C-alpha positions in Angstrom: 36.7 -29.6 8.4 35.0 -27.0 6.3 34.1 -24.8 9.3 37.8 -24.4 10.2 38.7 -22.3 7.2 36.7 -19.1 7.3 37.1 -18.7 11.0 40.9 -19.0 10.8 40.9 -16.3 8.1 38.9 -14.0 10.2 41.2 -14.6 13.2 44.1 -13.4 11.2 42.8 -10.3 9.7 39.7 -8.9 11.4 40.1 -5.8 13.5 37.7 -3.5 15.4 35.9 -1.1 13.0 35.2 2.3 14.6 33.8 4.2 11.7 32.4 4.0 8.2 32.9 5.9 5.1 32.2 5.0 1.5 32.4 5.7 -2.1 30.4 8.8 -2.9 29.6 7.7 -6.4 27.3 4.7 -7.1 27.5 2.9 -10.4 24.7 3.5 -12.9 22.9 0.3 -12.2 22.6 1.2 -8.5 21.4 4.8 -9.4 18.8 3.4 -11.7 17.4 1.2 -8.9 16.9 4.4 -6.8 15.3 6.3 -9.7 12.9 3.4 -10.4 11.9 3.2 -6.8 11.1 7.0 -6.6 9.4 6.8 -10.0 7.0 4.3 -8.6 6.1 6.8 -5.9 5.6 9.5 -8.5 3.4 7.3 -10.6 1.1 6.8 -7.7 0.9 10.5 -7.1 0.1 11.1 -10.8 -2.8 8.6 -10.6 -4.1 10.5 -7.5 -3.8 13.8 -9.3 -5.5 12.5 -12.4 -8.4 11.2 -10.4 -8.8 14.5 -8.5 -8.6 16.5 -11.8 -11.3 14.3 -13.4 -13.6 14.7 -10.4 -13.0 18.4 -10.3 -13.8 18.8 -13.9 -16.9 16.6 -13.8 -18.3 18.7 -11.0 -18.2 22.0 -13.0 -21.2 23.2 -14.9 -20.9 23.0 -18.7 -20.6 26.7 -19.1 -17.3 26.6 -17.1 -15.8 23.9 -19.3 -14.3 24.3 -22.7 -16.8 21.8 -23.9 -19.3 19.4 -22.2 -16.9 16.5 -22.9 -13.7 18.1 -21.8 -11.0 16.1 -20.0 -7.7 16.8 -18.4 -4.6 14.5 -18.4 -1.9 15.0 -15.7 1.8 14.4 -16.2 4.2 14.2 -13.2 7.4 12.6 -14.4 10.9 12.2 -12.9 13.8 12.9 -15.3 17.3 11.8 -14.3 20.3 13.9 -15.1 23.8 13.7 -13.7 26.3 16.2 -12.2 29.8 16.4 -13.5 31.0 14.3 -10.6 28.6 11.5 -11.5 26.0 12.1 -8.8 22.4 11.5 -9.9 19.9 14.3 -10.0 16.2 13.9 -10.4 14.0 16.6 -11.8 10.2 16.7 -11.6 8.4 17.7 -14.8 4.7 18.6 -14.2 2.1 19.6 -16.8 -1.6 19.4 -17.6 -3.3 18.8 -20.9 -6.8 20.1 -21.4 -8.7 18.5 -24.3 -12.1 17.6 -25.6 -13.5 14.3 -26.8 -15.2 13.6 -30.1 -14.6 17.1 -31.5 -11.2 16.9 -33.2 -9.2 20.1 -33.0 -11.7 21.9 -30.8 -9.3 24.2 -28.9 -11.0 27.6 -28.9 -11.2 29.1 -25.5 -10.4 32.8 -24.8 -13.0 35.2 -26.2 -11.6 37.4 -28.9 -9.2 40.0 -27.5 -9.2 38.8 -23.9 -6.1 37.8 -21.9 -7.1 37.4 -18.3 -7.0 33.9 -16.7 -10.6 34.1 -15.6 -11.8 34.7 -19.1 -10.6 31.2 -20.2 -12.4 28.1 -18.9 -9.4 25.8 -19.6 -6.7 28.2 -18.3 -8.7 28.9 -15.1 -9.0 25.1 -14.5 -5.4 24.4 -15.3 -4.2 27.2 -12.9 -6.4 26.2 -10.0 -5.5 22.6 -10.3 -1.8 23.5 -10.4 -2.3 25.6 -7.3 -3.8 22.6 -5.5 -1.2 20.1 -6.6 1.8 22.2 -5.8 0.6 23.0 -2.4 -0.6 19.6 -1.4 0.2 16.5 -3.5 3.6 17.8 -4.6 4.3 20.0 -1.5 7.4 17.9 -0.5 9.2 18.7 -3.7 8.6 22.4 -3.5 11.1 23.0 -0.8 12.4 26.5 -0.2 15.4 27.3 -2.3 14.7 24.8 -5.0 15.4 25.9 -8.6 12.0 25.9 -10.5 11.7 26.5 -14.2 8.3 27.5 -15.4 7.3 27.5 -19.1 4.0 29.1 -20.0 2.7 28.6 -23.4 -0.1 30.8 -24.8 -1.6 31.2 -28.2 -3.7 33.6 -30.3 -5.7 32.9 -33.4 -4.7 34.3 -36.8 -7.4 37.0 -36.9 -5.9 40.2 -38.4 -5.9 43.3 -36.2 -7.9 46.2 -37.5 -7.0 48.5 -34.7 -5.7 48.1 -31.2 -6.9 46.5 -28.0 -6.7 48.5 -24.8 -4.2 47.2 -22.1 -4.8 48.4 -18.6 -1.2 47.6 -17.4 -2.3 45.1 -14.7 0.7 42.9 -15.3 3.2 45.8 -15.8 4.8 47.3 -18.9 7.2 45.2 -21.0 10.1 46.4 -23.0 12.1 44.1 -25.3 11.3 41.0 -23.3 12.5 37.6 -24.7 9.8 35.3 -26.1 9.6 32.4 -28.5 6.9 33.2 -31.1 6.0 30.5 -33.7 9.4 28.9 -33.0 11.4 32.1 -33.5 13.2 34.0 -30.6 12.0 37.6 -30.4 12.0 40.6 -28.2 8.5 41.9 -27.4 7.2 45.2 -26.0 3.7 46.1 -24.8 2.4 48.8 -22.4 -0.6 50.9 -21.6 0.3 53.6 -24.1 0.7 51.4 -27.2 -1.9 48.8 -26.2 -2.1 45.5 -28.1 -1.6 45.7 -31.8 -0.7 42.1 -32.8 -1.3 38.5 -31.9 2.2 38.0 -30.4 1.5 40.7 -27.8 -1.9 39.2 -27.1 -0.5 35.7 -26.6 2.3 37.2 -24.5 -0.2 38.9 -22.1 -2.1 35.7 -21.7 1.1 34.1 -20.6 1.7 37.0 -18.2 -1.7 36.5 -16.7 -0.9 32.9 -15.9 2.3 34.1 -14.2 0.4 36.6 -12.2 -2.0 34.0 -11.0 0.8 31.6 -9.9 2.7 34.3 -8.0 -0.5 35.6 -6.3 -2.0 32.2 -5.4 0.6 29.5 -5.2 2.3 30.0 -1.8 4.7 27.1 -2.5 6.4 29.2 -5.3 7.2 32.1 -2.9 10.1 30.3 -1.3 11.6 28.8 -4.5 14.0 30.3 -7.0 11.8 30.7 -10.1 12.7 31.4 -13.7 10.1 31.9 -16.4 10.1 31.1 -20.1 7.3 32.2 -22.5 6.3 30.4 -25.6 3.7 32.1 -27.8 2.0 31.0 -31.0 -0.4 32.4 -33.5 -2.5 30.1 -35.7 -4.5 31.0 -38.8 -6.9 28.7 -40.6 -8.9 29.7 -43.7 -12.1 28.1 -42.2 -11.7 28.6 -38.5 -10.1 32.0 -38.0 -10.6 31.6 -34.2 -8.4 28.4 -34.2 -6.3 28.0 -31.1 -6.8 30.5 -28.2 -5.2 28.5 -25.3 -2.7 28.6 -22.4 -0.8 25.8 -20.6 1.8 25.4 -17.9 4.9 23.2 -17.6 6.8 23.3 -14.3 10.2 21.7 -13.8 11.5 21.4 -10.3 15.2 20.6 -10.3 16.9 18.2 -8.0 13.9 16.9 -6.2 14.2 14.2 -3.5 17.8 15.1 -2.9 17.8 14.1 0.7 15.8 11.0 -0.1 18.2 10.0 -2.8 21.2 10.4 -0.5 19.4 8.5 2.3 18.5 5.7 -0.1 22.1 5.6 -1.4 23.5 5.3 2.1 21.0 2.7 3.1 21.7 0.5 0.1 25.4 0.9 0.5 25.2 -0.2 4.1 22.9 -3.1 3.3 23.9 -5.1 0.2 26.6 -3.4 -1.8 30.1 -4.3 -0.5 31.8 -2.1 -3.0 30.5 1.1 -1.4 30.7 2.5 2.1 33.7 0.3 3.0 34.3 0.4 6.7 37.2 2.4 8.1 39.1 1.5 11.2 41.7 3.3 13.3 43.2 0.0 14.4 46.4 -1.1 12.7 47.6 -4.7 11.9 51.3 -4.2 11.5 52.1 -7.9 11.5 49.7 -8.9 8.6 51.0 -9.2 5.0 48.6 -9.8 2.1 49.3 -11.1 -1.4 46.3 -10.8 -3.8 46.2 -12.4 -7.2 43.3 -11.4 -9.5 43.4 -13.1 -12.9 40.5 -12.0 -15.0 41.9 -11.7 -18.6 43.7 -14.7 -20.0 45.8 -14.4 -23.1 45.4 -18.0 -24.2 42.9 -18.1 -27.0 40.7 -20.9 -25.7 40.8 -19.9 -22.0 37.9 -17.5 -21.3 38.1 -14.6 -18.9 36.9 -14.8 -15.3 34.1 -12.3 -14.8 34.7 -9.8 -12.0 38.0 -11.2 -10.8 39.8 -7.8 -11.0 37.0 -6.2 -9.0 37.3 -9.1 -6.5 41.0 -8.3 -6.1 40.7 -4.6 -5.9 37.9 -4.7 -3.3 39.7 -7.3 -1.2 42.7 -5.0 -1.2 40.5 -2.0 -0.1 39.0 -4.0 2.7 42.3 -5.2 4.1 43.7 -1.6 4.1 40.6 0.4 5.0 38.4 -2.0 7.1 41.1 -4.2 8.6 43.9 -1.8 9.2 46.7 -3.5 7.2 49.3 -0.9 6.2 48.9 -0.2 2.5 52.6 -1.1 1.7 51.9 -4.6 3.2 49.2 -5.4 0.7 50.4 -6.4 -2.8 47.9 -6.9 -5.7 49.0 -8.8 -8.9 46.5 -8.7 -11.8 46.5 -11.2 -14.7 49.7 -12.7 -13.3 51.8 -15.4 -14.8 53.3 -18.2 -12.8 56.6 -16.3 -12.8 54.8 -13.2 -11.5 53.2 -15.1 -8.7 56.5 -16.8 -7.6 58.9 -13.9 -8.1 56.8 -10.9 -7.2 54.5 -12.6 -4.8 55.9 -15.6 -3.0 59.5 -14.4 -2.9 58.2 -11.1 -1.5 56.5 -13.0 1.4 59.6 -15.2 1.9 61.8 -12.2 2.3 59.3 -10.6 4.7 59.0 -13.7 6.8 62.8 -13.6 7.5 63.0 -9.9 7.8 60.4 -9.4 10.5 61.0 -12.6 12.6 61.9 -12.0 16.2 64.8 -13.7 18.0 64.3 -16.2 20.8 67.7 -17.4 21.7 69.1 -19.2 18.7 65.7 -19.7 17.1 63.7 -17.3 15.0 60.3 -16.4 16.4 57.6 -16.0 13.8 55.6 -12.8 14.0 54.2 -12.4 10.4 50.7 -13.4 9.6 50.4 -14.1 5.8 47.2 -14.1 3.8 47.1 -15.1 0.1 44.0 -14.5 -1.9 43.3 -15.8 -5.4 40.5 -15.1 -7.9 40.8 -16.8 -11.3 40.6 -20.2 -13.0 41.6 -23.4 -11.3 42.5 -26.9 -12.7 42.8 -30.4 -11.4 45.2 -33.0 -12.7 44.7 -36.8 -13.2 45.4 -37.4 -9.5 42.9 -34.8 -8.4 45.5 -32.3 -7.2 44.4 -28.7 -7.5 46.3 -26.0 -9.3 45.9 -22.3 -9.9 45.7 -21.6 -13.6 48.1 -18.6 -14.2 48.2 -16.3 -17.2 50.9 -16.9 -19.9 50.2 -20.6 -20.6 52.3 -21.8 -23.5 49.5 -23.3 -25.6 51.9 -24.4 -28.4 52.8 -27.3 -26.2 49.1 -28.3 -25.7 47.2 -29.1 -28.9 43.8 -28.9 -27.3 44.4 -25.3 -26.2 45.1 -24.1 -29.8 42.3 -22.9 -32.1 41.3 -25.8 -34.2 43.1 -28.2 -31.9 42.0 -31.8 -31.2 41.1 -31.6 -27.5 37.3 -31.3 -27.8 35.9 -34.8 -27.2 32.6 -34.1 -25.6 29.6 -34.9 -27.8 31.7 -34.6 -30.9 31.6 -30.8 -30.8 33.1 -28.7 -33.6 36.6 -27.4 -33.5 37.6 -23.7 -33.1 38.4 -21.9 -36.3 40.0 -18.8 -34.8 40.9 -17.2 -31.4 37.9 -14.9 -31.5 35.4 -17.9 -31.1 33.6 -18.2 -27.8 34.5 -21.1 -25.6 31.2 -22.9 -25.2 32.2 -26.5 -25.0 34.5 -28.8 -23.0 38.2 -28.9 -23.8 39.3 -32.3 -22.7 43.0 -32.8 -22.3 44.8 -36.1 -22.9 47.0 -37.5 -20.1 50.1 -36.1 -21.8 48.4 -32.7 -22.3 47.3 -32.7 -18.7 50.8 -33.2 -17.5 52.1 -30.4 -19.7 49.5 -28.0 -18.4 50.1 -29.0 -14.8 53.8 -28.2 -15.2 52.9 -24.6 -16.1 50.4 -24.2 -13.3 51.0 -23.6 -9.6 49.5 -26.3 -7.2 47.9 -25.3 -4.0 50.5 -27.6 -2.2 53.3 -25.7 -3.8 51.8 -22.3 -3.0 51.5 -23.2 0.7 54.7 -25.1 1.0 56.7 -22.3 -0.6 56.6 -20.8 2.8 57.7 -23.9 4.8 57.9 -23.3 8.5 61.6 -24.2 8.9 63.0 -21.8 6.3 60.4 -19.1 6.6 59.0 -18.6 10.1 55.4 -17.5 9.8 52.9 -17.3 12.6 49.9 -18.1 10.4 49.2 -18.7 6.7 45.7 -18.4 5.3 44.9 -19.0 1.6 41.5 -18.0 0.1 40.7 -19.3 -3.3 37.7 -18.1 -5.3 38.0 -20.4 -8.3 36.5 -23.5 -9.9 38.6 -26.7 -10.3 36.0 -28.8 -12.0 36.7 -27.6 -15.6 34.0 -24.9 -15.6 34.1 -21.1 -15.4 32.2 -18.8 -13.1 29.3 -18.7 -15.6 29.0 -22.5 -15.4 30.1 -23.1 -18.9 32.6 -26.0 -19.7 36.2 -24.9 -20.0 39.3 -27.1 -19.6 39.4 -30.5 -17.8 41.6 -33.6 -17.7 40.4 -36.7 -19.4 39.0 -39.2 -16.9 37.0 -42.4 -17.4 33.5 -42.3 -16.1 34.1 -45.3 -13.9 37.3 -43.9 -12.5 36.9 -44.2 -8.7 40.5 -43.3 -7.9 40.6 -41.5 -4.7 41.6 -37.8 -5.0 44.9 -37.0 -3.4 44.8 -35.0 -0.3 46.6 -31.7 -0.3 49.9 -31.7 1.7 49.9 -28.5 3.8 52.2 -27.1 6.4 50.7 -27.4 9.9 49.9 -23.7 10.3 48.2 -23.3 6.9 44.5 -22.9 6.3 43.0 -23.0 2.8 39.5 -21.8 2.1 38.0 -22.9 -1.2 34.9 -21.4 -2.9 33.8 -25.0 -3.7 35.1 -28.6 -3.6 37.5 -29.6 -6.4 34.6 -31.3 -8.4 32.1 -28.4 -7.9 31.7 -25.1 -9.6 32.4 -21.7 -8.0 30.0 -19.2 -9.5 29.7 -15.4 -9.9 27.2 -13.2 -8.1 26.4 -11.2 -11.2 24.3 -8.6 -9.5 27.2 -7.4 -7.3 30.0 -8.2 -9.7 31.9 -10.6 -7.5 32.5 -14.2 -7.0 30.1 -15.7 -4.5 32.7 -16.5 -1.9 34.4 -13.1 -2.2 31.1 -11.2 -1.9 30.0 -13.0 1.2 33.4 -12.7 2.9 33.4 -9.0 2.3 29.8 -8.8 3.4 30.6 -10.5 6.7 33.4 -8.1 7.4 31.1 -5.2 6.7 28.0 -6.5 8.6 29.8 -7.4 11.9 32.0 -4.4 12.2 30.7 -3.4 15.6 30.7 -6.8 17.4 33.1 -8.9 15.5 35.1 -9.7 18.7 32.1 -11.2 20.4 31.6 -13.9 17.7 33.0 -17.4 17.8 34.6 -18.8 14.7 31.7 -21.2 14.3 29.2 -18.3 14.4 31.1 -16.5 11.6 31.5 -19.5 9.4 27.9 -20.6 9.7 26.6 -17.2 8.8 28.6 -17.0 5.7 27.8 -20.5 4.7 24.1 -19.9 5.3 23.9 -16.8 3.2 26.0 -18.3 0.4 24.1 -21.5 0.3 20.7 -19.8 0.2 21.6 -17.2 -2.4 23.4 -19.7 -4.7 20.4 -22.1 -4.4 17.9 -19.3 -5.2 19.9 -18.6 -8.4 20.1 -22.3 -9.3 23.9 -22.1 -8.8 24.3 -24.4 -5.8 27.7 -23.8 -4.2 29.1 -24.8 -0.8 32.5 -23.6 0.6 35.1 -26.1 1.5 38.5 -26.1 3.1 41.7 -27.8 4.2 43.5 -27.1 7.5 46.9 -28.0 8.8 47.5 -29.8 12.1 47.4 -26.7 14.3 43.8 -25.8 13.2 42.2 -29.3 13.4 41.0 -29.1 16.9 39.3 -26.4 19.0 38.6 -23.9 16.3 34.9 -23.6 17.1 35.4 -21.8 20.4 38.1 -19.4 19.2 37.4 -15.7 18.7 38.7 -13.0 16.4 41.0 -11.7 19.1 42.0 -13.8 22.2 
């Protein structure tokens, strides 16, 4: 019996899918997954670069080191930023730190008055390692046209100038060039005529020597769009007047792995996320009409919300319109609907359509409309085991147990609610009288199906999909509202009374819980239904109903079991669907 349901649903609504398109923007959680994956790759590269730098430094003679216990640390970090349209951008930040062990503050390097890269052991090592890394280990991020921001920091000690130092002009003459000196933004000039007369000019030329090395020796930078920033410092210490004569490099490559990020986005969208890359078809289903009810937020104080129900409803709507070719005007979505909303705006709408589109066969109306009703929200069963949809707008003043501080909590002597803001975390057990009053305000599955009885409203097929629990628990598995029953009550549950052409698919049996798939922000049943539509877009017509159902059931059962949320779909079918469903196909 269970296998009938999903197959009948697919028979009504599935159509050939000829193309795919998707949402261009991913939610932040999804983007973080991609960032974390690429960060792992970069961490491995950083380890490789660190190992290479240590080996290179250890192989140098001491006279070419800053000190015989010098060491270098490598940073290659991915920083995420976002464009205005929400797309993620990853920037690579690369830098080296050259330090010494055991001698705290030992940072002297350039001989007094020198500014060329080759006159500094640490600067020469940093520049040559940078050359190697950019052209080999990081070659794939240095693509032509990339925006590259290079910050060169250089310093001079605080020794007072008694005269001037000759400058041979090897890096050009500089007039009023921007620089940050000791944290202050300045304009600096230095040329062959004036020479070097202060520490800011000396530190600035040390930075220019690093730039000249990079431009002359790093081929990877010749095809990128480079911008330079210079940070200079001058330090003076009463004891160590030579304190700080150093240079360093930081390189930021903007929007690295762009193609990789886009490919990973497409791949993930095609694989697991049903909310993105929703299939598009050119096929049209002019005879299909869909009513979607998504009740997430309940206004009754002690009835909790249903996680992701609105997302369920919206994505089901998108799939019917985009992937299954139902005209948009023929899909109606009701959110947080009351019983009056469901009956007047939903069922009456379908009743009118059934009569309006029926063909004529002599004196008798010929049904042509295929109706699908989808519901995500809370469910409820009465004392006889009949199932109801729990609408919004319940009049709790008639039901003491559903009022804050009411008397309906009978399980384990739990405490009463004090106000409407309290979290529902215990059973609300209704008395027989309260159960009847609640049932009167709800809409039974029988009433939902039989509102479209075949005599008054000629319908070719009616399929109802219900992603809800009826066992008194919410999607999170926490107790909610249930009817009072004795533990030894073996009264047989009443079977639903359906029209012969109706099929009802339930997320779970009436006495079982229908859970949420939190990772994808859907109910389990809704997610795997949408996933099936997406995965079988190219060969849906070759599949038997049994094949389709068994695949959905297999995936749902496995995933719910892995999460310790065992759930199994169930269903009820009218007489027309009881026999021969296994061999049927989507389109016959």
